[in-house]
C-alpha positions as CSV (number, residue, x, y, z in Angstrom):
1,M,-102.8,2.0,106.7
2,N,-103.5,5.4,108.1
3,V,-103.3,4.7,111.8
4,R,-104.4,7.3,114.3
5,R,-102.2,6.3,117.2
6,L,-103.1,8.4,120.2
7,P,-106.9,8.3,120.4
8,F,-107.2,4.6,119.8
9,T,-104.2,2.9,121.4
10,L,-104.9,0.0,123.8
11,M,-102.3,-1.4,126.2
12,M,-102.5,-4.8,127.9
13,A,-99.9,-6.6,130.1
14,L,-100.9,-10.1,128.9
15,L,-98.8,-11.9,131.5
16,A,-98.6,-15.1,129.5
17,L,-99.7,-16.0,126.0
18,A,-98.3,-19.4,125.5
19,L,-97.7,-22.6,127.6
20,M,-94.3,-21.6,129.1
21,P,-94.3,-18.3,131.0
22,F,-91.0,-16.5,131.5
23,T,-89.1,-17.5,134.6
24,A,-86.4,-15.4,136.3
25,G,-84.1,-17.2,138.8
26,A,-85.8,-18.4,141.9
27,Q,-88.4,-15.7,141.8
28,T,-92.1,-16.7,142.3
29,T,-93.9,-17.3,139.0
30,S,-97.6,-16.9,138.2
31,T,-100.0,-19.8,137.9
32,V,-101.1,-18.2,134.6
33,T,-99.9,-20.2,131.6
34,T,-101.9,-18.8,128.7
35,S,-104.2,-15.9,127.7
36,G,-106.2,-14.5,124.9
37,F,-107.9,-11.2,124.1
38,Q,-111.0,-9.9,122.3
39,V,-111.0,-6.6,120.5
40,Q,-114.3,-4.8,119.7
41,N,-114.6,-2.2,116.9
42,L,-116.8,0.6,118.2
43,S,-117.5,2.1,114.8
44,Q,-120.8,1.0,113.3
45,T,-119.9,2.2,109.8
46,Q,-116.1,1.5,109.3
47,P,-113.9,-1.5,109.7
48,A,-111.0,-1.1,112.2
49,N,-107.5,-1.8,110.9
50,I,-105.4,-2.7,113.9
51,S,-101.7,-3.3,114.5
52,I,-100.6,-5.4,117.4
53,Q,-97.2,-5.1,119.0
54,Y,-95.9,-7.8,121.3
55,I,-93.2,-6.6,123.9
56,D,-91.2,-9.2,125.7
57,A,-91.0,-8.7,129.5
58,A,-87.5,-10.0,129.9
59,T,-85.8,-8.0,127.2
60,Q,-88.3,-5.1,127.1
61,T,-88.2,-5.2,123.3
62,Q,-90.8,-5.8,120.6
63,V,-90.6,-9.4,119.4
64,A,-93.5,-9.6,117.0
65,T,-96.2,-7.6,115.2
66,Q,-99.5,-8.5,113.7
67,T,-102.3,-6.8,111.7
68,A,-106.0,-7.6,111.4
69,T,-109.2,-6.0,110.2
70,I,-112.3,-6.0,112.4
71,P,-115.7,-5.5,110.7
72,A,-117.8,-2.5,111.6
73,G,-119.5,-3.2,115.0
74,G,-117.7,-6.6,115.2
75,S,-115.0,-8.1,117.2
76,L,-112.1,-10.6,116.9
77,T,-110.7,-13.1,119.4
78,F,-107.0,-13.7,119.5
79,V,-105.7,-16.9,121.0
80,P,-102.2,-18.6,121.2
81,F,-103.3,-21.6,119.0
82,S,-104.8,-22.2,115.6
83,A,-108.6,-22.8,115.7
84,A,-111.5,-22.1,113.5
85,G,-113.4,-18.9,114.4
86,Y,-110.4,-17.4,116.2
87,V,-107.2,-15.5,115.2
88,Q,-103.9,-17.0,116.2
89,M,-101.5,-14.6,117.8
90,S,-98.1,-14.0,116.2
91,A,-96.3,-13.9,119.5
92,P,-93.4,-16.4,119.6
93,P,-93.6,-19.7,121.6
94,G,-93.0,-19.1,125.3
95,F,-93.9,-15.4,125.0
96,R,-94.5,-13.5,128.3
97,G,-95.0,-9.8,128.2
98,S,-97.4,-7.1,127.1
99,V,-99.3,-5.9,124.0
100,T,-100.0,-2.5,122.5
101,I,-102.9,-2.3,119.9
102,L,-103.1,0.6,117.4
103,S,-106.2,1.2,115.5
104,D,-107.7,3.7,112.9
105,Q,-111.1,3.3,114.7
106,P,-112.1,3.4,118.3
107,I,-111.7,0.0,120.0
108,V,-112.0,-1.7,123.4
109,A,-110.5,-5.0,124.5
110,V,-110.7,-7.5,127.2
111,T,-108.1,-10.2,128.2
112,N,-108.8,-13.7,129.6
113,V,-105.9,-15.1,131.6
114,L,-105.9,-18.9,132.4
115,G,-103.9,-21.4,134.3
116,S,-102.8,-24.9,133.2
117,N,-105.5,-26.8,131.3
118,A,-107.9,-23.9,131.9
119,A,-108.3,-25.0,135.5
120,L,-108.4,-21.4,136.7
121,G,-108.7,-17.9,135.2
122,D,-110.2,-14.4,135.2
123,S,-110.5,-11.4,133.0
124,Y,-109.5,-7.7,132.9
125,G,-110.0,-4.8,130.5
126,G,-107.4,-3.1,128.3
127,F,-106.3,0.5,128.9
128,T,-106.5,3.6,126.8
129,G,-104.1,5.6,128.9
130,G,-102.1,5.6,132.1
131,A,-101.1,7.8,135.1
132,S,-98.1,8.7,137.1
133,S,-99.7,7.3,140.3
134,L,-102.0,4.3,140.7
135,N,-104.0,3.0,143.7
136,L,-104.4,-0.7,144.3
137,P,-107.1,-1.3,147.0
138,L,-106.4,-5.0,147.7
139,I,-102.9,-6.4,148.0
140,V,-102.2,-9.6,150.0
141,R,-99.4,-11.9,151.1
142,N,-100.2,-15.3,152.4
143,N,-103.8,-14.4,153.0
144,F,-104.8,-18.0,154.0
145,G,-103.1,-19.3,150.8
146,I,-103.7,-16.2,148.6
147,D,-100.9,-14.0,147.2
148,T,-101.1,-11.1,144.8
149,S,-98.8,-9.9,142.0
150,I,-98.7,-6.5,140.4
151,T,-97.9,-6.2,136.7
152,I,-97.0,-2.7,135.6
153,Q,-96.8,-1.6,132.0
154,N,-95.2,1.6,130.6
155,V,-97.8,3.2,128.3
156,G,-95.8,6.3,127.4
157,T,-93.1,7.1,124.9
158,A,-90.1,7.4,127.2
159,Q,-88.5,5.3,129.9
160,A,-90.4,5.1,133.2
161,T,-89.0,4.7,136.6
162,V,-91.4,2.8,138.9
163,T,-91.7,2.5,142.7
164,I,-94.2,0.6,144.8
165,S,-95.2,1.3,148.4
166,Y,-97.5,-0.7,150.6
167,T,-100.0,0.3,153.3
168,P,-101.2,-2.5,155.7
169,G,-104.9,-2.9,156.5
170,F,-105.8,-5.4,159.2
171,A,-102.5,-7.3,158.6
172,G,-98.9,-6.6,157.7
173,N,-96.0,-4.3,158.4
174,P,-95.9,-0.6,157.7
175,G,-93.3,1.3,155.6
176,V,-92.5,-1.5,153.1
177,T,-91.5,-0.6,149.6
178,E,-90.1,-2.4,146.5
179,P,-86.8,-1.4,144.9
180,S,-87.4,1.0,142.0
181,F,-87.0,-0.3,138.5
182,T,-87.2,1.0,134.9
183,L,-89.5,0.1,132.0
184,Q,-89.1,0.9,128.4
185,P,-92.1,2.1,126.4
186,G,-94.7,-0.6,126.1
187,A,-92.8,-3.0,128.4
188,S,-94.1,-4.6,131.6
189,R,-92.8,-6.2,134.8
190,T,-94.5,-8.3,137.4
191,I,-93.8,-7.9,141.1
192,Y,-94.8,-10.8,143.4
193,Q,-95.8,-10.0,147.0
194,K,-94.9,-13.5,148.0
195,D,-91.2,-12.7,147.4
196,N,-91.3,-9.7,149.9
197,T,-91.1,-11.2,153.4
198,A,-90.9,-7.7,154.8
199,L,-94.6,-7.3,154.2
200,G,-95.3,-9.9,157.0
201,T,-94.8,-13.6,157.6
202,G,-97.8,-14.6,159.6
203,T,-101.2,-15.9,158.4
204,P,-102.3,-13.6,157.0
205,G,-98.9,-11.9,156.4
206,F,-100.3,-8.8,154.7
207,V,-103.7,-7.5,153.8
208,G,-103.8,-3.9,152.7
209,S,-103.2,-1.7,149.7
210,A,-100.4,-0.4,147.5
211,T,-99.5,2.7,145.5
212,V,-97.5,2.6,142.2
213,T,-95.6,5.7,141.3
214,A,-93.9,6.4,138.0
215,T,-91.7,9.2,136.6
216,G,-90.8,9.7,133.0
217,S,-93.9,8.1,131.5
218,P,-97.4,7.1,132.6
219,V,-98.1,3.5,133.6
220,V,-101.0,1.1,134.1
221,A,-101.2,-2.0,136.3
222,T,-103.2,-5.1,136.8
223,V,-103.4,-7.1,140.0
224,L,-103.7,-10.9,140.2
225,Q,-104.8,-12.7,143.3
226,E,-103.6,-16.3,143.1
227,G,-103.7,-19.4,145.4
228,N,-105.9,-22.3,146.6
229,G,-106.6,-23.1,142.9
230,Q,-108.1,-19.7,142.3
231,L,-107.3,-16.7,140.2
232,M,-108.8,-13.1,140.5
233,A,-107.8,-10.0,138.5
234,Y,-108.5,-6.3,138.7
235,N,-107.0,-3.1,137.2
236,A,-105.4,-0.4,139.3
237,F,-107.1,3.0,139.7
238,P,-105.4,6.2,138.6
239,A,-104.7,8.3,141.7
240,G,-107.1,11.3,142.0
241,T,-110.0,9.5,140.3
242,G,-111.7,8.2,143.5
243,S,-115.2,9.2,144.2
244,S,-117.3,9.7,147.3
245,T,-119.9,7.4,145.8
246,V,-119.1,4.0,144.2
247,A,-121.5,1.8,142.3
248,L,-121.3,-2.0,142.6
249,P,-123.5,-3.8,139.9
250,L,-123.3,-7.2,141.5
251,V,-123.4,-8.3,145.1
252,L,-124.2,-11.9,146.2
253,G,-125.1,-13.8,149.3
254,N,-125.6,-17.6,149.2
255,N,-126.1,-17.7,145.5
256,F,-125.6,-21.5,145.1
257,G,-122.5,-21.1,147.3
258,A,-121.4,-17.8,145.8
259,F,-120.9,-14.7,147.9
260,T,-119.0,-11.4,147.6
261,G,-116.5,-9.4,149.6
262,I,-116.4,-5.6,149.3
263,Q,-113.0,-3.9,149.9
264,V,-113.1,-0.1,150.3
265,L,-110.0,2.1,150.2
266,N,-110.2,5.6,151.6
267,T,-107.7,7.8,149.7
268,G,-108.8,11.0,151.4
269,T,-107.2,13.0,154.1
270,Q,-109.8,12.3,156.8
271,A,-111.3,9.3,158.4
272,T,-114.7,8.4,156.9
273,T,-117.7,6.2,157.5
274,A,-118.4,4.3,154.3
275,N,-122.1,3.5,154.1
276,I,-122.9,0.4,152.0
277,T,-126.5,0.5,150.7
278,F,-127.9,-2.6,149.0
279,S,-130.5,-2.7,146.2
280,P,-133.7,-4.8,146.4
281,N,-133.2,-8.5,145.9
282,T,-133.7,-9.7,142.3
283,V,-134.5,-13.2,143.7
284,T,-138.2,-13.3,144.4
285,A,-138.8,-17.0,145.0
286,P,-137.1,-19.8,147.0
287,V,-134.1,-21.3,145.3
288,G,-132.2,-24.4,146.4
289,G,-134.0,-24.6,149.7
290,L,-133.1,-20.9,150.5
291,T,-135.7,-18.2,150.8
292,P,-135.0,-14.8,149.3
293,C,-133.3,-12.3,151.6
294,A,-135.1,-9.1,152.3
295,T,-133.3,-5.9,151.2
296,P,-130.2,-6.0,153.3
297,P,-129.7,-3.3,155.8
298,T,-127.2,-0.5,155.2
299,R,-123.8,-1.3,156.7
300,Q,-121.0,1.0,157.9
301,L,-117.3,0.8,157.8
302,T,-115.1,3.3,159.6
303,I,-111.9,3.8,157.5
304,N,-108.9,6.0,158.3
305,P,-107.0,7.8,155.5
306,N,-105.1,5.5,153.2
307,Q,-106.6,2.5,154.9
308,T,-109.1,-0.2,153.8
309,G,-112.2,-1.7,155.2
310,T,-113.8,-5.0,154.3
311,L,-117.4,-6.3,154.4
312,I,-118.2,-9.9,153.3
313,Q,-121.7,-11.0,152.4
314,A,-121.5,-14.3,154.3
315,A,-121.7,-15.5,157.9
316,G,-118.4,-16.0,159.7
317,S,-116.3,-15.1,162.6
318,G,-116.2,-11.4,163.2
319,S,-118.7,-8.8,162.2
320,P,-117.3,-7.0,160.2
321,P,-115.9,-8.3,158.0
322,F,-118.6,-11.0,157.9
323,D,-122.3,-10.1,157.8
324,P,-124.6,-12.7,159.5
325,F,-127.6,-11.1,157.7
326,F,-127.0,-13.4,154.7
327,N,-127.0,-16.6,156.8
328,G,-129.8,-18.9,155.4
329,C,-131.2,-16.7,152.6
330,I,-130.2,-16.0,149.0
331,Y,-129.4,-12.5,147.7
332,I,-128.5,-11.3,144.2
333,G,-128.4,-7.5,143.7
334,G,-126.2,-4.5,143.7
335,A,-124.8,-1.9,146.2
336,T,-123.7,1.7,146.5
337,V,-120.9,2.7,148.7
338,T,-120.9,6.3,150.0
339,S,-118.5,8.3,152.1
340,N,-120.3,10.3,154.8
341,N,-117.9,13.2,154.5
342,G,-117.0,13.3,150.8
343,Q,-113.7,11.4,151.0
344,P,-112.6,9.8,147.7
345,L,-113.0,6.0,147.7
346,F,-111.9,3.1,145.5
347,V,-113.7,-0.2,145.8
348,T,-113.1,-3.8,144.6
349,V,-115.4,-6.7,144.8
350,N,-114.4,-10.4,145.1
351,Q,-116.8,-13.1,144.0
352,V,-116.1,-16.4,145.7
353,N,-117.9,-19.7,145.8
354,S,-117.8,-21.9,149.0
355,T,-118.8,-25.0,147.1
356,S,-116.2,-24.8,144.3
357,K,-113.0,-22.9,143.3
358,D,-114.9,-20.3,141.3
359,A,-113.6,-16.8,142.1
360,S,-113.1,-13.4,140.4
361,T,-112.7,-9.7,141.1
362,Y,-114.1,-6.5,139.6
363,A,-113.6,-2.8,140.3
364,G,-116.4,-0.5,141.4
365,F,-117.6,2.4,139.2
366,N,-117.7,6.2,139.7
367,P,-121.4,7.2,139.1
368,T,-120.4,10.7,138.2
369,T,-118.5,9.5,135.1
370,A,-121.2,7.0,134.1
371,T,-122.9,7.3,130.7
372,D,-125.9,6.0,128.9
373,K,-123.9,3.4,126.9
374,V,-121.4,0.7,128.0
375,L,-119.6,-1.8,125.8
376,A,-118.9,-5.5,126.4
377,P,-116.2,-6.8,124.0
378,L,-116.8,-10.5,124.9
379,V,-120.1,-12.2,125.5
380,V,-120.7,-15.9,124.8
381,A,-123.5,-18.5,124.7
382,N,-122.9,-22.3,124.7
383,N,-119.2,-21.7,123.9
384,F,-118.1,-25.2,124.6
385,G,-119.6,-25.1,128.0
386,T,-119.2,-21.3,128.7
387,F,-121.8,-18.6,128.8
388,S,-121.8,-15.1,130.1
389,G,-124.1,-12.8,132.0
390,V,-124.1,-9.0,131.8
391,Q,-125.1,-7.4,135.1
392,V,-126.3,-3.8,134.6
393,Q,-126.8,-1.3,137.4
394,N,-128.9,1.9,137.1
395,V,-126.7,4.5,138.7
396,G,-129.0,7.4,137.8
397,S,-131.8,9.0,139.8
398,S,-134.8,7.7,137.9
399,A,-136.0,4.5,136.3
400,T,-134.5,3.8,132.9
401,T,-135.1,1.3,130.1
402,V,-131.9,-0.8,129.6
403,T,-131.3,-2.4,126.2
404,I,-128.7,-4.9,125.2
405,T,-127.8,-5.1,121.5
406,Y,-125.5,-7.8,120.2
407,G,-122.8,-7.7,117.6
408,P,-122.6,-10.4,114.8
409,N,-121.5,-13.9,115.7
410,T,-117.7,-14.0,115.2
411,Y,-117.4,-17.8,115.5
412,S,-117.2,-19.6,112.2
413,G,-116.1,-23.1,113.2
414,T,-118.1,-26.2,114.1
415,P,-120.3,-25.6,117.2
416,P,-120.6,-28.2,120.0
417,S,-122.7,-31.3,119.3
418,G,-126.4,-30.6,119.5
419,F,-126.0,-26.8,118.9
420,T,-126.2,-24.6,115.8
421,L,-124.5,-21.3,115.2
422,C,-126.5,-18.3,116.4
423,G,-127.3,-15.5,114.0
424,T,-126.9,-12.0,115.4
425,P,-129.0,-12.2,118.6
426,T,-132.1,-10.2,119.1
427,A,-131.8,-7.1,121.3
428,R,-133.5,-7.3,124.7
429,S,-134.9,-4.6,127.0
430,T,-136.1,-4.2,130.6
431,T,-136.8,-1.4,133.0
432,V,-134.4,-0.9,135.9
433,Q,-135.1,1.2,139.0
434,P,-132.5,3.7,140.5
435,G,-129.7,1.8,142.3
436,A,-131.1,-1.6,141.2
437,S,-129.4,-4.1,138.9
438,F,-130.6,-6.6,136.2
439,T,-128.7,-9.5,134.7
440,F,-128.9,-10.3,130.9
441,L,-127.9,-14.0,130.7
442,Q,-126.6,-15.4,127.5
443,T,-128.2,-18.8,128.4
444,Y,-131.6,-20.4,128.8
445,I,-132.7,-21.7,132.2
446,A,-135.1,-24.6,132.0
447,G,-138.6,-23.8,133.1
448,Q,-138.3,-20.1,132.4
449,P,-140.6,-18.4,129.9
450,S,-139.6,-17.8,126.4
451,G,-137.9,-14.5,125.5
452,L,-136.2,-12.5,128.3
453,S,-137.4,-13.8,131.6
454,P,-137.6,-11.8,134.9
455,I,-134.4,-13.4,136.1
456,G,-132.5,-12.8,132.9
457,S,-132.8,-16.1,131.2
458,D,-133.0,-15.8,127.4
459,S,-134.6,-18.5,125.3
460,Q,-132.9,-17.4,122.0
461,F,-129.7,-19.0,123.3
462,Q,-131.2,-22.3,124.2
463,S,-129.8,-24.3,121.3
464,C,-127.2,-22.2,119.5
465,M,-123.6,-21.1,120.0
466,Y,-122.5,-17.4,120.1
467,V,-119.2,-15.6,120.5
468,G,-119.4,-11.8,120.0
469,S,-119.8,-8.5,121.7
470,A,-122.6,-6.4,123.2
471,T,-123.6,-2.7,123.6
472,I,-125.8,-1.8,126.5
473,T,-127.8,1.4,126.5
474,A,-130.1,3.3,128.9
475,S,-133.0,5.4,127.7
476,S,-132.6,9.2,127.5
477,G,-131.1,10.7,130.6
478,G,-130.2,7.3,132.1
479,K,-126.8,6.3,133.5
480,I,-125.6,2.8,133.8
481,A,-122.6,0.7,134.9
482,A,-122.1,-3.0,134.1
483,I,-119.9,-6.0,134.6
484,V,-119.6,-9.2,132.6
485,N,-119.3,-12.7,134.2
486,Q,-118.2,-15.6,132.1
487,V,-119.0,-19.0,133.6
488,S,-117.8,-22.4,132.4
489,V,-118.9,-25.9,133.2
490,G,-116.4,-28.2,134.8
491,P,-115.3,-29.8,138.0
492,T,-115.7,-27.9,141.3
493,S,-111.9,-28.2,141.7
494,N,-111.5,-25.6,138.8
495,D,-111.9,-21.9,139.0
496,K,-114.4,-21.3,136.1
497,L,-115.5,-17.7,136.7
498,Y,-114.1,-14.7,134.7
499,T,-115.2,-11.1,135.3
500,Y,-114.5,-7.8,133.7
501,G,-116.0,-4.3,133.8
502,A,-117.9,-3.0,130.8
503,F,-116.5,0.1,129.1
504,A,-118.4,3.4,129.3
505,Q,-118.6,5.2,126.0
C-alpha cells in the first residue's frame, strides 16, 4: 500500500474504546466508557486505503494496528464490538488511548464518545495537524456539578513536553498551572481539573479558560465537560487562529426545553466589546404553546484580554449571563459574534435541555476561512432510534443556494422493525440568506409536506434506515459553516445529544 502519510494523517485521542477505561491510582476517571469513529473518504474516484494505529495512554506505545478500504465517496464506522454494517476495532480489551489514521486519499473523521449503557455522550472531529500552543475557551471545576478534562495528543514525530496554564473568568484562582509532562509521538494524556484543588474549591470553583503549550512536537487537545449525567466535548483552538468575527450556525431559546450558552474568549491585547448579532428566527408558527421570538436584539459582552464572557439564551438570575428576551418564546437560528476593535476571539456554544439531560458543545467558525463546501462524515436516519440534523449557516455576504448530497448507505445489517434500508438519499437544496441558518433533518416530522419542508423535515427518511456521510455545498461564491447534531430517543435521564463541526474543504 502506497501511503502518503503527511497530507492525509488524522489524529484522535479516543479516550476510551472498550468497557474498561484505564485507571491511574486515585486520580479522577472519565464517565466515558466506550467510543467509535467514522472515517469518510473525500475522493469521489478512488478508494481510500487506511492504516489505523492504536496508542495506549498508559505505556505511550502502539498496541494494535488495523487496515481497511473505504469506497470512493463512502465512509466506514469503527466500533469496539462485532455488528453487521460496522467494522470492529482491533484495539485490545480495556484499551484507553489515541488513534492515528494514515490514508492514501484525503479523509476526515468524527468520534462519538459514550458513557455506560450509552446513557450520555458527545462527538468531536479528528485532527489533520497540531500546534505548539492551544487555546481552550471553557474550562471548569465544580461548576454546579460539572468538571472538565483536557486530553492532549502528540501529533508530531518527536517527544513533546506539555504545560497547561489556567486563566479564571468569573470564578477561580489566578496563576494556576499543571506540572509539565512528556508525550511520545501519537500518545495522549488526560488531565482532570477536578483533581486540581488550586483552581478553586467553591461552587463554582473555577470557570475560565486554559492554554496548552508544547515544545518538541505539535499537539492537539479535546475538552470534555462531565457531570450531572451529561457529557459535552469540543476541540481546542490553535493559538493565533482567532478571528474578530465568529459564526455560530445554531443558537436556541426554549426549543422544547433546549437553549444555548455562548462562551467568548478574547485572546487579544486589548479589552473588547463582543457584539452578538442573531439571525432571523427559523420558527414561524407557534410550537408547544410558545410563540416564535422576534429576531433577538444584538447583545454586548465587555471582555478583557485573555478573559471570557458568557451569554445564555434563557431567562435566569443575572443579565448577563442570562437573557430574559427568550422567556416565553421559541427561537431557532444562528448568530455572529464580532469584536468592536478587531480583537481575536474564540467561541464555544453549549446546547443544554432543561427538561432532560441532553447536552453538547460545538466550536464557532472563522468566516474568513470558510469555503463553499463542508463535509459531514456521519449522518444517520432511523439508526435504532437516532437521527441527525445538519445546521448550515451562510457566512457570506449574499444569498446562496445550499445543497446537501449524501454518500451511499454504509449499513448492511438488518434495519429496525418496520424500516427498510435507504438507498443513497436524494440531494436536497434550499436558499439561505446572509447570516441565516437552515437545518437539513435526516428524519420526517409528521404533518410536514413531502420532500424537504421549510423546517427541514425530509420525507425520504420516513420509513428507512440510513448510516452514511454528507457533503454540503454553496452556490458559486457562497461561504458556509455547519454543525451536525445526532439525537437519540430514550429516557430524559440520558444525555442523547451529540454534536460535531462539519469540515471545510
